[in-house]
C-alpha positions as CSV (number, residue, x, y, z in Angstrom):
1,M,-20.0,1.3,14.2
2,Q,-17.2,2.7,12.7
3,A,-13.7,2.4,13.9
4,L,-11.7,5.8,14.2
5,F,-8.5,5.6,12.2
6,D,-7.5,9.1,11.5
7,Y,-3.8,10.8,10.7
8,K,-2.2,14.1,9.7
9,L,1.3,14.8,8.1
10,N,2.7,18.1,9.0
11,G,6.0,19.7,8.0
12,N,8.3,19.1,4.9
13,G,11.7,18.2,4.3
14,D,13.7,16.3,6.9
15,A,11.0,17.5,9.5
16,I,7.9,15.3,9.2
17,R,5.4,14.9,11.9
18,L,2.6,11.9,11.6
19,D,0.1,12.4,14.2
20,I,-2.1,9.2,14.4
21,S,-5.6,8.6,16.0
22,L,-7.2,5.7,16.7
23,D,-9.5,3.8,18.7
24,S,-8.8,0.5,20.3
25,V,-11.2,-1.4,17.9
26,S,-8.3,-0.2,15.1
27,A,-5.2,-0.2,17.8
28,K,-6.3,-4.1,18.1
29,A,-6.7,-4.5,14.6
30,L,-3.4,-3.2,13.6
31,A,-1.5,-5.4,16.0
32,R,-3.4,-8.2,14.5
33,L,-2.0,-7.4,10.8
34,D,1.2,-7.0,12.3
35,R,1.4,-10.9,13.1
36,H,0.5,-11.4,9.2
37,I,3.5,-9.5,8.1
38,N,6.5,-11.6,7.2
39,W,9.1,-9.0,8.7
40,S,12.5,-11.3,8.2
41,D,11.2,-10.7,4.5
42,I,10.6,-7.0,4.8
43,L,14.3,-7.0,6.3
44,K,15.3,-9.2,3.1
45,L,14.1,-7.0,0.8
46,T,15.3,-3.7,2.1
47,E,18.6,-5.2,2.8
48,N,19.9,-2.5,0.3
49,D,18.5,0.0,1.7
50,P,19.2,0.6,5.5
51,E,16.5,3.5,5.3
52,A,13.7,1.2,4.7
53,A,14.8,-1.1,7.0
54,N,15.4,1.1,9.7
55,A,11.7,2.4,9.2
56,A,10.5,-1.4,9.0
57,E,12.0,-2.0,12.5
58,R,10.4,0.9,13.8
59,L,7.0,0.2,12.1
60,H,7.6,-3.5,13.4
61,T,7.9,-2.0,16.8
62,V,5.3,0.5,17.0
63,L,2.5,-2.7,15.9
64,Q,3.8,-4.2,18.5
65,H,3.2,-1.7,21.3
66,L,-0.7,-1.5,19.9
67,A,-1.1,-5.1,20.9
68,Q,-0.1,-4.3,24.5
């Protein structure tokens, strides 16, 4: 069985929408992946790039919510 993971980007410029469709298998896999990412290292690497640091924090939050 192949897991469902599909995404679509809409818009351009400052208004971009990201739609993601995934099944529970893919959601659980992404949640497991989150545990292997060293987020403190990523935040150190992005300390001079506040937008990237903010995006990393939001991605971490999304991946944590997938585990629930």
